[in-house]
C-alpha positions in Angstrom: 11.6 35.3 61.4 10.0 32.1 60.1 12.3 29.9 58.1 11.8 30.0 54.3 11.1 26.5 53.0 11.2 25.0 49.5 7.4 24.8 49.5 7.2 28.5 50.1 8.6 29.1 46.6 5.2 28.4 45.1 3.7 31.3 46.9 6.0 33.8 45.1 4.0 33.5 41.9 0.6 34.2 43.5 -0.9 37.3 42.0 -2.0 39.9 42.5 0.4 40.9 45.1 1.6 44.2 46.3 5.3 45.3 45.8 5.6 45.4 49.6 4.4 41.8 50.0 6.7 40.6 47.2 9.6 42.5 48.8 9.1 40.7 52.1 8.8 37.3 50.5 11.9 37.8 48.3 13.8 39.2 51.4 13.0 36.1 53.4 14.1 33.9 50.5 17.4 35.7 50.2 18.1 35.7 54.0 17.5 32.0 54.1 19.8 31.2 51.1 23.4 30.1 51.2 24.0 31.5 47.7 22.1 33.8 45.5 22.5 35.8 42.2 20.3 38.0 40.1 20.3 38.5 36.3 18.5 41.4 34.6 16.9 39.9 31.5 14.9 42.8 30.3 14.7 46.6 30.8 12.3 48.8 28.7 13.2 52.4 29.4 10.1 53.6 27.7 7.5 51.6 29.7 9.5 50.9 32.9 8.9 47.1 32.4 11.7 44.9 33.7 12.4 41.2 34.2 14.8 40.0 36.8 15.7 36.3 37.5 16.8 35.4 40.9 18.6 32.1 41.3 20.1 30.5 44.5 20.3 27.7 47.0 18.2 27.6 50.1 19.8 26.8 53.4 18.0 23.5 54.2 19.7 23.1 57.6 17.4 23.1 60.6 18.3 26.2 62.6 17.9 24.1 65.8 20.8 21.9 64.8 24.5 22.8 65.1 26.4 23.1 61.9 
């Protein structure tokens, strides 16, 4: 799996994107983070609209180096 880098964050906002593509990108982001949390900011039960904020810290270590 390619390492998720800080510059890859800009690609998360590209639209349109399919839910599957976004799932993969967010999954890569979370796997390569040392800390992460999510906050639900909005849920509209009538329309199904939601807003979730994900916040975390990327693991910037080079996987080839020992920790």
